[in-house]
N, C-alpha and C positions, 0 to 999 in steps of 0.2 A: 319240772324237768326242763333242762336248758336246751336251747336250739342246737341242732346238730351242726358241727363245723363243716363248711364246704371245702372240698379239695380245690386247689388252684384252678384246675381245668374247668371247674363248674362256676367259676367267678367270671365277671365281665367288667372291664374298665372302659368307660366312654370318655373320650377327650372332646370337649366342645370348644371350638375356636373359630377363627376366620383366617383367610389368607393374609400374608404380609403383616403378621403380628409376631413381634419378637418374643413376647411372653409365651405365646402359643407354641412357638418353635422350641423354646426352653422346656416347656411342660412336656412336649412330645418326646424330647430326649430322655426325660426322667421316666415317663410312662413306658417307653420302649425298653429301657434298661431293666426296670423293676419287673415288668410283665415278662420280658424275655428270660430273666433270671429265674422267675417262679413258674413259668409255663402258664401264665394267665392270658387268656385271649383279650384283645382290646380292639376298639374301633374309634374312628375319628369322625366327628360330625361338624359341618360347616354352618354357622348361624346365618350366613348370607344365602344359603340354599333352603332354609327352613324357617318360615315366619313364626312358628310357635316357639322354637328354640331361641330365635332372635328376641322375641317379646320377653321371654323368661330370663335370659341370661346376658343380654347385650352389655350390661354394665359390669359384668363379673368375669368375662373371658380372660384367660382360659378357665374353663370349669372342668373338674374331673368328677365323674360319677363312678361309684363302685356298686355294682349290682343294682343300678338304677337310682341310687340315693346319692345326693350331693356329698362328696368327700371334701373338696376344697375348691378354691378359686384363686386367681391371679398367680400365685406361686405354688408349685408342687414340691413338697419336701420328700426326698427319696425314702428316708427311714420311716416317716409317718405313713406313706403309701404302702410300703413293705409290711409294716405292722398291721395295717387295715386288711391286707390280703392274707395274712398268715395267722390271725387270731380269731 
């Protein structure tokens, strides 16, 4: 039996980045658009405020997690994120 598909409001997108990061700002624009269109909640985490996140992701920011699993890093592609949240 396959896993039950989650509805958008049950998903969570996490954007991990840091201040003054142009790639992080670009990624946030994509996350805001896609999550806003689909009704998916999202959160933003700052690696400069969390030693564990810094240790894990400092070379990859921005990083996008979908439901806690790494989806992408550096560049966020709108259509790829949209597919991940709707399939």
